[in-house]
DRENPA-922723 format. One record per atom (N, C-alpha, C): atom name; x, y, z. Coordinates in steps of 0.001 Angstrom, whole numbers, plus 524288, in hexadecimal, padded with zeros to 5 digits. Example, Ala and Ser with C-alpha at 12.3 -4.5 7.8 and 13.67 -1.06 7.14 Angstrom:
BEGIN
N, 83386, 7E9C6, 81E78
CA, 8300C, 7EE6C, 81E78
C, 83390, 7F31C, 81E78
N, 83232, 7F736, 81BA8
CA, 83566, 7FBDC, 81BE4
C, 83264, 8001E, 81EBE
This chain:
BEGIN
N, 7F360, 83F23, 80299
CA, 7F242, 83E88, 80722
C, 7EDD1, 840B4, 80836
N, 7EEEB, 847CD, 805B6
CA, 7E942, 849FD, 806B6
C, 7E5A1, 849BA, 803A6
N, 7E5F2, 84690, 7FE73
CA, 7E210, 844A4, 7FC56
C, 7DF91, 84009, 7FD8D
N, 7E296, 83CB6, 7FF1B
CA, 7DF71, 838B5, 800FE
C, 7DC32, 83A14, 807AD
N, 7DE47, 83F1C, 80821
CA, 7DAE6, 83ED2, 80EDE
C, 7D5CF, 842F3, 80CF3
N, 7D5E9, 84604, 80885
CA, 7D19B, 8492B, 80874
C, 7CDA6, 84564, 804C6
N, 7D07E, 83F8C, 8033D
CA, 7CD42, 83D33, 800FF
C, 7C94A, 839ED, 804C4
N, 7CB5D, 838AF, 80725
CA, 7CB04, 83853, 80DFE
C, 7C6EF, 839B7, 80EEF
N, 7C569, 83FCF, 81070
CA, 7C3FF, 842D1, 810DA
C, 7BDC9, 8441D, 80F09
N, 7BEDC, 84437, 80BA0
CA, 7BB3C, 843AF, 80670
C, 7B8D1, 83E44, 806CD
N, 7B809, 83A59, 8060E
CA, 7B6F9, 837C5, 80619
C, 7B376, 83776, 80D07
N, 7B626, 83727, 8118B
CA, 7B1B3, 8360B, 814F1
C, 7AD55, 83BEC, 813FA
N, 7AD8B, 840FC, 81323
CA, 7AB69, 842CB, 812E1
C, 7A80A, 843A1, 80E89
N, 7A8B0, 83DDB, 80B03
CA, 7A4E8, 83D9A, 80724
C, 7A0FB, 8384C, 8092A
N, 7A4B1, 83681, 80D60
CA, 7A081, 83259, 81174
C, 79C5C, 8340F, 81387
N, 79D4C, 83653, 81771
CA, 79DAD, 83709, 81D63
C, 79B96, 83EF9, 81C7A
N, 79D0C, 842DC, 81A38
CA, 79B16, 84689, 8188E
C, 79DD4, 84AE0, 81F6D
N, 7A00F, 845E1, 820AB
CA, 7A5F3, 84B69, 8252C
C, 7AB61, 84BA4, 82100
N, 7AD57, 84E64, 8223C
CA, 7B491, 84C16, 81E9A
C, 7B795, 84A92, 82533
N, 7BB4B, 8497F, 824B6
CA, 7C05B, 846B0, 82785
C, 7C0DC, 84A18, 82BB3
N, 7C2B6, 84A5B, 830A5
CA, 7C4D4, 84D0F, 831E3
C, 7CCB8, 84B5C, 83033
N, 7CF57, 850B6, 83230
CA, 7D53C, 84F96, 83060
C, 7D72D, 84A83, 83354
N, 7D66C, 849F3, 83704
CA, 7D8EB, 8449C, 83971
C, 7D834, 8401C, 8374B
N, 7D07E, 83F7B, 83587
CA, 7CFA9, 83CE7, 8355E
C, 7D348, 83969, 82D79
N, 7D349, 83E80, 82DA6
CA, 7D721, 83C5A, 828C8
C, 7DA35, 83B56, 827C1
N, 7DD31, 83CE6, 82A0D
CA, 7E255, 83C6D, 82CF3
C, 7E275, 83583, 82EB1
N, 7DF65, 833D0, 831B9
CA, 7DD57, 82ED1, 831E3
C, 7DCF3, 82C25, 82EF5
N, 7D96B, 82C6A, 82A41
CA, 7D83C, 82993, 8281F
C, 7DEBD, 82A72, 822FA
N, 7E1D4, 82E77, 8216D
CA, 7E7FB, 82D97, 81F3E
C, 7EA61, 82AA7, 8221A
N, 7E939, 82AC1, 82646
CA, 7ED6E, 8275D, 828F3
C, 7ED43, 820EC, 827BF
N, 7E76C, 81ED4, 829C4
CA, 7E4E1, 81B46, 82762
C, 7E96F, 818E2, 8212B
N, 7E772, 81EBA, 81C4E
CA, 7E81B, 81B93, 819F1
C, 7EC52, 81B79, 81792
N, 7F02C, 81D6D, 81B5F
CA, 7F65D, 81DDD, 81B04
C, 7F69F, 81933, 81ACA
N, 7F553, 81868, 81FAF
CA, 7F838, 8130C, 822EA
C, 7F721, 80E36, 821E4
N, 7F43C, 80E8A, 81C0B
CA, 7F07F, 80B3B, 81A50
C, 7F4C2, 80615, 81876
N, 7F8AB, 808F7, 814B6
CA, 7FC7C, 80885, 81105
C, 7FFE9, 80445, 8170D
N, 8028A, 8079F, 818BF
CA, 80626, 80392, 81AEF
C, 8033D, 7FF0C, 81F0E
N, 7FE68, 7FF59, 81FA8
CA, 7FC58, 7FB0E, 823BE
C, 7FC90, 7F68E, 81E48
N, 7FA5A, 7F94E, 8196C
CA, 7F97D, 7F4A0, 814F7
C, 7FEF3, 7F2B5, 81349
N, 80343, 7F5B3, 815D3
CA, 80671, 7F42C, 81326
C, 80880, 7EEED, 816ED
N, 808F6, 7EF9A, 81D6A
CA, 8096E, 7EC4A, 8214A
C, 80632, 7E6F3, 82048
N, 801AA, 7E863, 81E62
CA, 7FD28, 7E4D4, 81D2E
C, 7FFC9, 7E104, 81798
N, 8025E, 7E339, 8141E
CA, 80508, 7DFC1, 80FC9
C, 808BF, 7DE51, 80F3B
N, 80D9E, 7DED8, 81113
CA, 81094, 7DC54, 814A0
C, 8116E, 7DA4B, 818CB
N, 80B42, 7D6C8, 81BBB
CA, 809DF, 7D475, 82020
C, 80997, 7CD5A, 81C09
N, 805F2, 7D1F1, 81866
CA, 80354, 7CC74, 812BC
C, 808F2, 7CA1F, 811A3
N, 80D01, 7CE7F, 80F62
CA, 80E89, 7CC24, 80C81
C, 81209, 7C7E7, 80C37
N, 815D2, 7C6DC, 811AA
CA, 81602, 7C29B, 81234
C, 813F8, 7BB77, 8112C
N, 80D9D, 7BCEE, 812D2
CA, 80AC9, 7B7AB, 81226
C, 80953, 7B7AE, 80C6B
N, 807B1, 7BA8E, 8099B
CA, 8079F, 7BAAF, 80488
C, 80AEA, 7B95E, 801F7
N, 80F1D, 7BB68, 8014E
CA, 81299, 7BA9F, 7FEF6
C, 8153A, 7B524, 7FD48
N, 814A4, 7B1B4, 804DF
CA, 814A3, 7AA9B, 80419
C, 80F5C, 7A877, 801C3
N, 80C24, 7AA24, 802F2
CA, 8060B, 7A7CF, 7FFFB
C, 806B6, 7A761, 7FBD3
N, 8072D, 7ACFA, 7FA60
CA, 805A6, 7AE1D, 7F317
C, 80A0A, 7AD3F, 7F116
N, 80F66, 7AF8B, 7F309
CA, 812F9, 7AEC9, 7EF5D
C, 81502, 7B60E, 7EF77
N, 81AFA, 7B924, 7EC3E
CA, 81A09, 7BC39, 7EBC3
C, 818FA, 7BF82, 7E7A7
N, 8184A, 7BB01, 7E431
CA, 81667, 7BDF8, 7DF1E
C, 810BF, 7BFF2, 7E093
N, 80E5F, 7BBAB, 7E1DF
CA, 806F7, 7BBF7, 7E0A0
C, 80714, 7BF34, 7E5D7
N, 80ACD, 7C0E5, 7EA19
CA, 8083E, 7C456, 7ECC1
C, 808FE, 7CA49, 7EBF7
N, 80C12, 7CA3C, 7E7D7
CA, 80CB9, 7CD2B, 7E797
C, 809FE, 7D258, 7E228
N, 8076F, 7CD5E, 7DEEB
CA, 80107, 7CDEF, 7DC59
C, 7FD57, 7CEA3, 7DE03
N, 7FD11, 7CB4C, 7E2E6
CA, 7F91C, 7CAFD, 7E5D4
C, 7F929, 7D346, 7E8F9
N, 7FC4A, 7D51C, 7EAD0
CA, 7FDF8, 7D8C3, 7ED23
C, 7FA59, 7DC91, 7E975
N, 7FB99, 7DB7C, 7E305
CA, 7F9E6, 7E224, 7E10A
C, 7F2E0, 7E149, 7E14B
N, 7F077, 7DD53, 7E284
CA, 7EA3E, 7DD43, 7E568
C, 7EA9C, 7E2D1, 7E94D
N, 7EF95, 7E3B4, 7ECA0
CA, 7ED30, 7E8B3, 7EFDD
C, 7EDD8, 7ECBC, 7EF0B
N, 7F354, 7EBFE, 7EB61
CA, 7F2C3, 7F38D, 7E764
C, 7EDE5, 7F463, 7E4E2
N, 7ED73, 7F08F, 7E2A7
CA, 7E6B3, 7F0EF, 7E0DF
C, 7E08E, 7F170, 7E102
N, 7E2BB, 7EEE1, 7E6FE
CA, 7DCEA, 7F093, 7EB48
C, 7DE03, 7F6E3, 7ECB4
N, 7E357, 7F813, 7EC0B
CA, 7E32D, 7FC8A, 7F0AA
C, 7E451, 802A1, 7EC01
N, 7E53D, 800DD, 7E66D
CA, 7E309, 8049D, 7E153
C, 7DEF2, 80223, 7E36A
N, 7DACD, 8032F, 7E25F
CA, 7D5DB, 8010A, 7DF94
C, 7D48B, 80431, 7E413
N, 7D28F, 801F5, 7EA98
CA, 7D343, 8069E, 7EC3A
C, 7D3B3, 80AE2, 7ECED
N, 7DA0B, 80D59, 7ED46
CA, 7DB14, 81179, 7ECF7
C, 7D740, 813CC, 7E76C
N, 7D760, 812F4, 7E2EB
CA, 7D534, 8156D, 7DEC8
C, 7CF6D, 81570, 7E011
N, 7CB1A, 8120A, 7E32B
CA, 7C694, 8142E, 7E20A
C, 7C67D, 81745, 7E866
N, 7C88A, 81623, 7EA9A
CA, 7C5D6, 819B2, 7EFF6
C, 7C79F, 82014, 7EDF3
N, 7C549, 8224C, 7EA62
CA, 7C37B, 8267F, 7E968
C, 7BDEB, 825E5, 7E6B1
N, 7BCDB, 8217F, 7E310
CA, 7B89E, 81F7A, 7E38C
C, 7B339, 8200B, 7E731
N, 7B5E0, 81AA2, 7EC7E
CA, 7B277, 81891, 7EF7A
C, 7B2A7, 81CD6, 7F345
N, 7B4BF, 82212, 7F14D
CA, 7B762, 82555, 7F705
C, 7B8D8, 82351, 7F9D0
N, 7BBFA, 81F13, 7FC96
CA, 7BF06, 81C63, 80290
C, 7C462, 81ECD, 802E6
N, 7C423, 8218C, 805EF
CA, 7C9E7, 8220B, 806FC
C, 7CB3F, 81BB2, 80A4D
N, 7C704, 8196A, 80BE3
CA, 7C940, 81360, 80D98
C, 7CD3B, 810FE, 809AA
N, 7CA4B, 811DE, 80402
CA, 7CC11, 80E63, 801AD
C, 7D22B, 80FAC, 7FF66
N, 7D4C9, 8122E, 800E9
CA, 7D942, 815C2, 801DB
C, 7DCC2, 81508, 80567
N, 7DB5B, 812A0, 809DA
CA, 7DD6A, 810A5, 80C59
C, 7DD13, 80ADF, 80CFF
N, 7DAE0, 80602, 80B29
CA, 7DAF1, 80190, 80978
C, 7DDF6, 801D9, 803F8
N, 7DD7D, 80432, 8027D
CA, 7E13B, 806DF, 7FD77
C, 7E60C, 8063C, 8005D
N, 7E928, 809E0, 80256
CA, 7ED7C, 80B91, 8062E
C, 7EFB9, 803EA, 80792
N, 7EBBA, 80266, 80BD8
CA, 7ECC0, 7FE86, 80C8D
C, 7EC5B, 7F772, 8094E
N, 7ED67, 7F82E, 80540
CA, 7ED83, 7F59F, 80047
C, 7F2A1, 7F444, 7FEB1
N, 7F288, 7FB6B, 7FD13
CA, 7F8E4, 7FDA3, 7FCFD
C, 7FC38, 7FA38, 7FF40
N, 7FBE7, 7FB6E, 802F4
CA, 7FF72, 7F8A2, 8089B
C, 8007B, 7F3DB, 80900
N, 7FC63, 7EFF4, 80800
CA, 7FDF1, 7EC07, 807B4
C, 800E8, 7E889, 802D3
N, 7FE6D, 7EBE9, 7FF94
CA, 80264, 7E8EC, 7F95F
C, 806E5, 7EC9E, 7FA03
N, 8090B, 7EEF7, 7FEA6
CA, 80D9D, 7F18B, 7FE9E
C, 81101, 7EF4B, 800F8
N, 80DF1, 7EBF9, 80563
CA, 80F1A, 7E91A, 8083D
C, 8113B, 7E3DD, 805D1
N, 80CD0, 7E1D5, 803CA
CA, 80DED, 7DE1E, 802B8
C, 8132A, 7DEFB, 7FDD6
N, 81228, 7DF35, 7FA78
CA, 816FB, 7DF53, 7F587
C, 81D08, 7E26D, 7F670
N, 81C4A, 7E637, 7FB83
CA, 823AF, 7E7EA, 7FF7A
C, 82623, 7E05B, 802DD
N, 8203D, 7DF07, 8014F
CA, 8239A, 7D7D3, 80486
C, 825D6, 7D515, 7FFEF
N, 82020, 7D40F, 7FC27
CA, 81ED9, 7D128, 7F99C
C, 8253D, 7D15E, 7F56D
N, 824C7, 7D487, 7F1F5
CA, 82748, 7D6BB, 7EDE9
C, 82DC8, 7D608, 7EDEC
N, 82F6E, 7D5A5, 7F119
CA, 83582, 7D5D0, 7F39F
C, 83674, 7D017, 7F2E9
N, 832A3, 7CC42, 7F7FC
CA, 83259, 7C665, 7F5E2
C, 83292, 7C442, 7EF87
N, 82F90, 7C68B, 7ED24
CA, 82DB8, 7C40B, 7E78C
C, 830D2, 7C6D2, 7E431
N, 834BC, 7CAEF, 7E5C1
CA, 83915, 7CCA4, 7E135
C, 83E43, 7C9B0, 7E3C5
N, 840C8, 7C8D9, 7EA35
CA, 8448B, 7C457, 7E84F
C, 845AE, 7BEC8, 7E8D9
N, 83E1C, 7BC30, 7E9E0
CA, 83E36, 7B87E, 7E59C
C, 83E6D, 7B773, 7E19D
N, 83D64, 7BA9F, 7DD5B
CA, 83D87, 7BCBB, 7D76E
C, 84142, 7BD9E, 7D56C
N, 8435F, 7C030, 7D615
CA, 84B1D, 7C0F1, 7D5E4
C, 84DBB, 7BDF6, 7D64D
N, 84FF2, 7BCC6, 7D258
CA, 85505, 7BA57, 7D072
C, 8588A, 7B9B8, 7D657
N, 85E12, 7B4AC, 7D5C4
CA, 85DD3, 7B652, 7DCDA
C, 863FC, 7BA4E, 7DA8E
N, 866C5, 7BB4F, 7D8E6
CA, 8686B, 7BE8E, 7D6F3
C, 86837, 7C3E6, 7D99F
N, 86305, 7C42C, 7D739
CA, 86006, 7CBDC, 7DA86
C, 85C91, 7CD3D, 7DDE6
N, 85B85, 7C5EE, 7E0E4
CA, 857AD, 7C780, 7E4C5
C, 85942, 7CA5C, 7E99F
N, 85C96, 7C966, 7EAFC
CA, 85CB2, 7CF5E, 7EE34
C, 85986, 7D3FA, 7EC51
N, 85E25, 7D623, 7E7CE
CA, 85E70, 7DA3C, 7E55A
C, 85826, 7DB2B, 7E466
N, 855CC, 7D8A9, 7E3BA
CA, 85023, 7D749, 7E136
C, 84D53, 7DB71, 7E714
N, 84E90, 7D706, 7E9CF
CA, 84AFB, 7D6D6, 7F056
C, 84BC4, 7DC20, 7F338
N, 85054, 7DCD2, 7F1BB
CA, 85403, 7E241, 7F288
C, 84F7F, 7E7F4, 7F26D
N, 84F41, 7E832, 7EC33
CA, 84CA5, 7EC96, 7EA8A
C, 848D6, 7EC68, 7EA4A
N, 845CB, 7E854, 7EA54
CA, 84199, 7EB31, 7EE6D
C, 83F21, 7EF4D, 7F35B
N, 842DA, 7EDA1, 7F652
CA, 84450, 7EFA4, 7FBF1
C, 84763, 7F573, 7FAB8
N, 84A5F, 7F6B4, 7F7EE
CA, 84D93, 7FA13, 7F536
C, 84C21, 7FE4F, 7F271
N, 84736, 7FCAD, 7F02D
CA, 8414B, 7FE60, 7ECD2
C, 83D70, 804D5, 7F034
N, 83BB6, 7FE1B, 7F309
CA, 837BB, 7FFEE, 7F83C
C, 83C46, 80534, 7FA92
N, 83ED2, 8048A, 7FB7D
CA, 8435A, 80860, 80244
C, 842EA, 80C9E, 7FEEA
N, 8453F, 80F4B, 7F773
CA, 845E3, 81366, 7F526
C, 84124, 81243, 7F398
N, 83A2E, 812DF, 7F190
CA, 83672, 81483, 7F237
C, 8370E, 81941, 7F850
N, 8384F, 815A4, 7FAE7
CA, 836D8, 81937, 8016C
C, 839AA, 81D73, 801AA
N, 83CBE, 81EA2, 800AF
CA, 843E2, 82257, 800D2
C, 83F2C, 82597, 7FC89
N, 83FA2, 8237A, 7F869
CA, 83D7F, 825AA, 7F34F
C, 8386F, 82A16, 7F63E
N, 834BB, 826DF, 7F71A
CA, 830EB, 82738, 7F81A
C, 82DE4, 82D1C, 7FD49
N, 833C0, 82CAB, 8012F
CA, 83627, 82FB5, 80505
C, 836F3, 83529, 80467
N, 83B20, 8344B, 7FF43
CA, 83EC8, 8376D, 7FC23
C, 8393F, 83B97, 7F9FD
N, 83586, 83AC4, 7F79B
CA, 830FD, 83E25, 7F37A
C, 82E25, 83ED5, 7F76B
N, 82D65, 83B82, 7FAD1
CA, 82955, 83E60, 7FFF2
C, 82CF4, 844D1, 80345
N, 8313D, 8453E, 801F6
CA, 8325D, 847B8, 8068E
C, 832EC, 84CC3, 7FFB9
């Protein structure tokens, strides 16, 4: 967080000649952090109609475009001297996560053999929960 906040302040200083106040840096950082869950909400809302119109497999393949856009924006943000690109990148990463967390279990459940269908569908949710727990433990 400190690295990105410094990047925001440096970028703003180069643009305007005046450094950002600490409360403005905190506000920009809050927008940057909240862009991911907002993108996730958008992706989750779009996932249902997307899965119906395009099908599960095509939706997952198309979903990769969001993360490629996010990586490109994030990768070139320093060169472009734009912290707004990082915010947009986090939004697109959230859209990717929202779509994939909804469509991927559907795709797995439909493509699994009947004997394994329940276990395969449950595995996705189980490993997501395990990842969240491990993230909390490592964070401590």
